[in-house]
C-alpha positions in Angstrom: 42.9 -58.3 50.3 44.7 -61.7 51.2 46.2 -61.6 47.7 47.4 -58.3 48.2 48.7 -58.8 51.3 50.8 -62.0 50.0 52.5 -60.1 47.1 55.9 -61.1 47.3 58.2 -58.1 48.5 60.1 -58.1 45.0 56.9 -57.3 43.2 55.8 -55.2 45.4 59.2 -53.0 45.1 59.1 -53.6 41.5 55.3 -52.1 41.6 56.5 -49.1 43.7 59.2 -48.0 41.8 57.2 -48.2 38.4 54.8 -46.2 39.9 57.1 -43.2 41.1 58.6 -43.1 37.5 55.1 -42.9 36.3 54.3 -40.3 39.0 57.0 -38.1 38.2 56.0 -37.7 34.7 53.9 -34.5 34.3 52.6 -33.6 30.7 53.2 -30.2 29.2 50.3 -27.8 29.3 49.1 -25.9 27.1 48.9 -22.6 28.2 48.6 -20.1 25.4 46.5 -20.4 21.8 46.8 -22.4 19.2 47.6 -20.8 16.1 47.4 -22.4 12.7 51.3 -21.3 12.2 51.8 -23.5 15.6 49.4 -26.8 14.3 51.8 -26.6 11.2 55.2 -26.0 13.0 54.4 -28.3 16.3 54.1 -32.0 15.3 52.7 -32.4 18.5 49.5 -30.4 18.0 47.3 -31.9 15.1 44.1 -31.6 13.9 41.6 -34.8 14.4 38.1 -34.3 13.0 35.8 -34.7 16.5 34.4 -38.5 15.1 37.8 -39.4 15.2 38.0 -39.2 18.8 36.0 -41.7 21.4 34.7 -41.3 24.9 35.2 -45.0 26.0 37.7 -44.0 29.1 39.4 -47.9 29.1 42.0 -46.1 31.1 39.4 -45.5 34.1 38.6 -48.9 36.0 35.1 -48.2 35.6 35.3 -46.6 31.9 33.7 -43.2 33.6 35.4 -39.6 32.9 37.1 -37.9 36.4 34.5 -34.9 35.9 31.2 -35.5 36.1 28.6 -32.6 35.8 28.5 -29.9 32.9 25.9 -27.1 33.3 24.6 -28.0 30.2 23.5 -23.8 30.1 26.8 -22.4 31.0 28.5 -24.8 28.4 26.9 -23.8 25.5 27.3 -20.0 26.5 30.7 -20.6 26.4 30.4 -22.2 22.8 28.8 -19.9 21.2 30.5 -16.9 22.7 34.0 -17.8 22.8 34.5 -20.8 20.8 32.5 -20.3 18.2 34.3 -16.8 16.9 37.5 -17.4 18.5 38.0 -21.3 18.2 39.2 -24.1 20.8 42.4 -21.9 22.6 43.8 -25.1 24.4 44.5 -28.8 22.5 42.5 -31.7 23.8 45.0 -34.7 25.4 44.1 -37.7 23.1 45.7 -41.5 22.8 45.6 -43.7 19.8 42.6 -46.0 20.2 43.6 -49.9 20.6 42.5 -50.9 17.3 43.5 -51.2 13.6 42.3 -48.0 12.8 45.3 -45.8 13.1 43.7 -42.5 13.0 41.1 -43.5 15.7 41.6 -41.5 19.0 40.8 -41.9 22.4 39.8 -38.8 24.6 42.1 -38.7 27.7 41.3 -35.3 28.8 39.0 -32.4 27.2 35.6 -33.6 27.8 34.3 -30.3 28.2 36.0 -28.8 24.9 34.6 -32.1 23.1 30.9 -31.3 23.9 31.3 -27.6 23.8 32.8 -28.0 20.1 29.5 -30.1 19.0 27.7 -26.6 20.1 29.7 -24.5 18.3 29.7 -27.1 15.1 33.7 -27.1 15.1 34.4 -30.4 13.5 37.9 -29.9 13.4 39.7 -30.4 17.0 43.3 -29.6 18.0 44.6 -32.2 19.9 48.2 -33.3 21.7 48.5 -37.3 20.9 50.3 -39.2 23.8 51.6 -42.9 23.6 50.5 -43.4 27.0 49.5 -46.5 29.2 46.5 -47.1 31.3 47.8 -45.8 34.4 49.9 -42.7 32.7 46.6 -42.2 30.9 44.7 -41.9 34.2 46.8 -39.6 36.1 47.2 -37.5 33.6 43.1 -37.2 33.1 43.3 -36.6 36.8 46.0 -33.8 36.2 44.6 -32.1 33.5 41.3 -31.6 35.2 42.5 -30.6 38.5 44.7 -27.8 37.0 41.5 -26.6 35.7 38.6 -26.7 38.1 38.2 -28.1 41.6 36.9 -31.1 41.8 33.7 -32.3 43.6 33.9 -33.6 47.1 32.7 -37.2 45.4 34.6 -36.6 42.1 37.9 -36.3 43.9 37.0 -39.4 46.4 36.3 -41.8 43.3 39.4 -40.6 41.2 41.8 -40.8 44.0 40.2 -44.7 45.0 40.5 -45.8 41.2 43.8 -44.4 41.0 44.9 -46.3 44.0 43.3 -49.2 42.7 45.6 -49.5 39.5 48.4 -49.0 41.6 48.1 -51.9 43.7 46.5 -54.0 40.9 43.6 -54.4 42.7 39.8 -53.7 42.7 38.1 -50.0 43.8 37.1 -52.1 47.0 40.2 -53.7 47.4 41.8 -49.8 47.8 39.0 -49.2 50.2 39.8 -52.3 52.3 43.3 -50.7 52.0 42.9 -47.4 53.5 40.6 -48.9 56.7 43.0 -51.7 57.2 46.0 -48.6 57.4 43.9 -46.4 59.7 43.1 -49.3 61.7 46.5 -50.5 62.2 47.6 -46.6 63.0 45.1 -46.7 65.9 45.9 -49.5 67.1 49.4 -50.1 66.8 50.7 -46.5 66.0 52.7 -45.1 62.6 55.3 -46.7 63.1 53.9 -50.5 62.3 52.0 -48.2 59.5 55.6 -47.4 58.1 56.6 -51.2 57.9 53.4 -52.4 56.0 54.1 -53.6 52.7 51.8 -51.2 50.2 52.2 -47.7 53.0 54.9 -46.5 49.9 52.5 -47.3 46.8 49.7 -45.3 49.2 51.9 -42.1 50.1 53.2 -41.9 46.4 49.7 -41.8 45.2 48.6 -39.3 47.8 52.2 -37.4 47.5 51.0 -36.8 43.2 47.0 -35.8 44.0 48.5 -33.3 46.7 46.0 -31.5 49.1 45.1 -33.6 51.8 46.2 -37.0 53.4 45.6 -40.6 53.3 44.4 -40.5 57.0 42.2 -36.9 56.4 40.7 -38.8 53.3 39.8 -42.0 55.3 38.2 -39.4 57.5 36.5 -36.9 55.5 36.3 -38.9 52.0 35.0 -42.1 52.9 32.2 -41.1 54.7 30.3 -40.1 51.3 30.2 -44.0 50.4 27.2 -44.2 53.0 25.7 -41.1 51.3 22.2 -42.8 49.5 23.4 -45.0 46.5 20.5 -43.4 44.1 21.6 -39.9 44.7 25.6 -40.7 44.7 24.8 -42.9 41.1 22.6 -39.8 39.6 26.0 -37.7 40.3 28.3 -39.7 38.7 26.2 -40.2 35.6 26.0 -36.4 35.3 22.2 -36.0 36.5 22.8 -33.7 38.9 25.3 -31.1 40.4 27.1 -32.6 43.7 26.0 -29.9 45.7 22.5 -30.5 45.3 22.8 -34.1 45.7 24.3 -33.6 49.1 21.2 -31.6 50.1 19.1 -34.3 48.6 20.7 -36.6 50.9 20.0 -35.2 53.9 16.4 -36.1 53.7 15.9 -39.5 56.0 12.6 -40.8 54.2 13.1 -42.8 51.3 10.4 -41.9 49.5 10.4 -38.0 49.6 13.9 -38.3 48.8 13.3 -40.2 45.8 10.6 -37.5 45.0 12.5 -34.5 45.2 15.3 -36.7 43.3 13.4 -37.2 40.3 11.9 -33.8 40.4 15.3 -31.5 40.6 16.3 -33.4 37.4 13.5 -33.1 35.6 12.8 -29.7 36.3 16.3 -28.7 36.9 15.8 -26.9 40.1 18.6 -24.7 41.8 19.9 -25.5 45.3 17.5 -22.8 47.2 14.5 -24.3 45.1 15.4 -27.6 46.5 15.7 -26.2 49.9 12.9 -24.3 49.7 10.8 -27.6 48.3 12.3 -29.6 51.2 10.9 -27.1 53.6 7.5 -27.0 52.2 7.4 -31.3 52.7 8.8 -31.2 56.3 6.5 -32.7 59.0 4.7 -29.8 61.1 5.6 -30.2 64.5 2.2 -29.5 66.0 0.8 -32.4 63.6 3.3 -34.5 64.6 2.8 -34.2 68.4 -1.4 -34.4 67.2 -0.7 -37.8 65.8 1.3 -39.1 68.8 -1.4 -38.3 70.8 -4.3 -39.8 69.0 -2.7 -43.1 69.2 -1.4 -43.2 72.5 -5.3 -42.4 73.8 -6.3 -45.4 71.4 -3.7 -47.2 73.3 -4.4 -46.3 76.9 -8.4 -46.8 76.2 -7.5 -50.4 75.3 -5.1 -51.3 77.6 -7.2 -50.0 80.8 -9.3 -53.0 81.1 -6.2 -54.7 81.9 -4.7 -52.6 84.5 -7.7 -53.0 86.2 -6.6 -56.4 86.9 -3.1 -55.0 88.0 -3.6 -52.0 91.2 0.2 -51.7 90.3 -0.3 -50.7 87.1 -3.3 -48.7 87.5 -1.8 -46.8 89.9 1.0 -45.7 87.4 -1.3 -44.7 84.7 -2.8 -42.7 87.2 0.2 -41.0 88.4 0.7 -40.4 84.6 -2.4 -38.7 84.1 -1.9 -36.6 87.3 1.5 -35.6 85.8 -0.8 -34.4 82.3 -3.2 -32.9 84.2 -0.6 -30.6 86.1 1.1 -29.5 83.0 -1.6 -28.6 81.1 -2.7 -26.4 84.0 0.5 -24.4 84.4 
């Protein structure tokens, strides 16, 4: 964080000015169906072969899309029942790929439509081409996805941290540390000192753009998700499992059982109800737990009895405890 805190005031002011300019830019949304006439008349919408569109996501800090999970069965049904007979209504957003091939593009938004076009066997896709830099592309990706479907809490967490990292010109870890630093400063010294922090305007501008919760609420309700088991978070991020299912499995404290259920859920595509049922069936029986504890205590008691015989005080304590147990059983 030293690098972030030591940034000169001039550089910070310029960064804030650049950020405000970028965040004030909102790409145009496509509401209506794209027809052949529009494709011919509107130069901003063109048909591009799917093979020329690459899912590299180089504009994201970890080269991962902001949307993690798609239900394959749902996606296939949508592709075959809607896209195949009717075509793709809304163009994908792309930017020129950073290489010598002028007709190659990088996908910015529209990954669901891209994969659905594979099921529907649609090779030529309607696209809008933008000359965005990394920050603009990532911001546009978040905007487009948020306007289509709600993010899961983990998608929202990761997208926010990535956008913040891009704007402070740092890493995701530095973004997390900065948020905790701001939160600690507010609790120790009050909001006035937070407002004077050199990174405050950058943080506030990011959260103003994203809408929804404040940065303070984000620290309290989103950052704790990072403490969930790493194997669960990674499976969600890789699109192997839905966030809600991962959250349910994360409640399991025993690592081995948690791993077993996670693997079973992915392999057999268990529903949320099936996961809950499976977890319930593997919970230890309360009576068995007491029986196990009783057996262990009895063995330890017998083993320590000879030593107690040489210590009258300890022997008396043992007799008192035994009397309590006998009275409990009589009741």
